[in-house]
DRENVEXKE-58103 format. One record per residue (C-alpha): x, y, z. Coordinates in steps of 0.5 Angstrom, whole numbers, plus 2048, in hexadecimal, padded with zeros to 3 digits. Example, Ala and Ser with C-alpha at 12.3 -4.5 7.8 and 13.67 -1.06 7.14 Angstrom:
<bapas>
8197F7810 81B7FE80E 
</bapas>
This chain:
<bapas>
878881835 87187D833 86E878838 871872835 878875836 87687683D 87486F83E 87B86D83C 87E871842 88086D848 88087184F 879875850 87787A856 87087A857 86D88185A 86788085E 86387C863 866875862 865872868 85D872867 85C86D862 856870860 85987685D 85C876856 863877859 86287185D 85F86D857 865870852 86A86E858 868867859 867865851 86E86884F 871864855 86E85E852 87185F84B 87885F84E 87986784E 87D86A853 87886E857 87987485D 87487885F 87387F862 86D883865 86C87E86B 87287986B 87787E86A 87788586B 87B888864 87D88685E 884887860 883882866 88387C860 889878860 88C876859 88B879852 88487B850 88287A849 87A87D84A 87688184F 86F87F84E 86B884851 864881854 863887859 86088E859 863893854 865898859 86989285E 86C88F857 86F896855 87289785C 87589085D 878891855 87A898857 87E89685D 88189085A 888890858 88A889855 88A88784E 88588484B 883882844 87B884843 874886847 86E882846 868887848 86288284A 85B884848 85888984D 86088B84F 86189084A 86089884A 86389E846 8688A084B 86B89984B 86B898844 86E89F843 87489E848 876897844 87689B83E 87A8A1841 87F89C844 88089783E 87D891841 87A88C83D 87388A83F 86D88683C 86688683F 86487F83F 863879844 868873846 86286F847 86087083F 86786F83E 868868841 86286683D 864868837 86B867837 86C86183C 86785D83C 
</bapas>
């Protein structure tokens, strides 16, 4: 899935410190909501991805790679793809995604909004 396709989705889970508007997770949450996306947040707001209500299209990792990996490993809910924000990747995370056939991209939702939703 390319970034343009990601931005066509509706339901996003932002994983990170979304309560702090100075952190990227908080900035992404605010921008996605302003553009009309359905956004739920894991990390500071919900403890796990499985606590998200409804369907999930995209999981956006904006958190330390080891924590993101742990949350994905515990997730039993279906989703379409993962976006790994800059600085949130690791070899272990990528290996897990590849080994489980989970589609992912290295990208930035803020850039996606600028390129495809301005």
